[in-house]
C-alpha positions as CSV (number, residue, x, y, z in Angstrom):
1,X,-18.7,4.0,-3.1
2,X,-17.0,4.5,0.2
3,X,-16.0,7.4,2.5
4,X,-12.2,7.7,1.3
5,X,-13.3,7.3,-2.2
6,X,-15.7,9.9,-1.7
7,X,-13.3,12.4,0.0
8,X,-10.9,11.7,-2.9
9,X,-13.2,12.9,-5.8
10,X,-14.9,15.5,-3.8
11,X,-13.8,18.3,-6.1
12,X,-15.2,16.3,-9.2
13,X,-18.4,15.6,-7.5
14,X,-19.0,19.4,-6.0
15,X,-20.6,20.4,-9.2
16,X,-22.5,17.3,-9.8
17,X,-24.2,17.4,-6.2
18,X,-25.0,20.8,-6.9
19,X,-27.0,19.9,-10.0
20,X,-28.7,16.9,-8.3
21,X,-29.4,18.9,-5.0
22,X,-29.6,22.8,-5.8
23,X,-30.4,23.8,-2.4
24,X,-27.0,22.8,-1.0
25,X,-25.0,26.0,-1.2
26,X,-21.0,26.1,-1.7
27,X,-20.6,26.9,2.2
28,X,-22.6,23.5,2.6
29,X,-20.2,21.7,0.2
30,X,-17.0,23.4,1.6
31,X,-18.2,21.8,5.1
32,X,-19.3,18.5,3.7
33,X,-15.7,18.1,2.6
34,X,-16.6,14.4,1.1
35,X,-18.2,13.4,4.1
36,X,-21.2,11.0,3.5
37,X,-23.0,11.2,6.5
38,X,-22.7,15.1,6.6
39,X,-24.0,15.2,2.8
40,X,-26.8,13.2,4.2
41,X,-27.4,15.2,7.0
42,X,-27.6,18.5,4.7
43,X,-30.1,16.8,2.2
44,X,-32.0,16.2,5.5
45,X,-31.9,19.7,6.4
46,X,-32.3,21.2,3.1
47,X,-35.0,19.3,1.8
48,X,-36.8,17.9,5.1
49,X,-36.2,14.4,4.2
50,X,-35.9,11.6,6.8
51,X,-32.4,10.2,7.1
52,X,-33.5,7.1,5.5
53,X,-34.7,9.1,2.5
54,X,-31.7,11.0,2.5
55,X,-29.4,8.0,2.5
56,X,-31.1,6.4,-0.5
57,X,-30.6,9.4,-2.4
58,X,-26.9,9.6,-1.8
59,X,-26.8,5.7,-2.4
60,X,-28.6,5.9,-5.5
61,X,-26.4,9.0,-7.0
62,X,-23.3,6.8,-5.9
63,X,-24.4,3.8,-8.0
64,X,-25.3,5.9,-11.0
65,X,-22.4,5.8,-13.5
């Protein structure tokens, strides 16, 4: 999923993202606004992961039907 697709589906994805990464708050999600890079950064911050780990998780999540 590219950046534009993610932004377009952001409202639908918010609930699913909160299930996947429960440490992300509503405020976090409002600031992320469908931006993949911001999502990766917040996952790094909240979970103490490297950028590469967070990117892999987001990519894996995006590839799940």
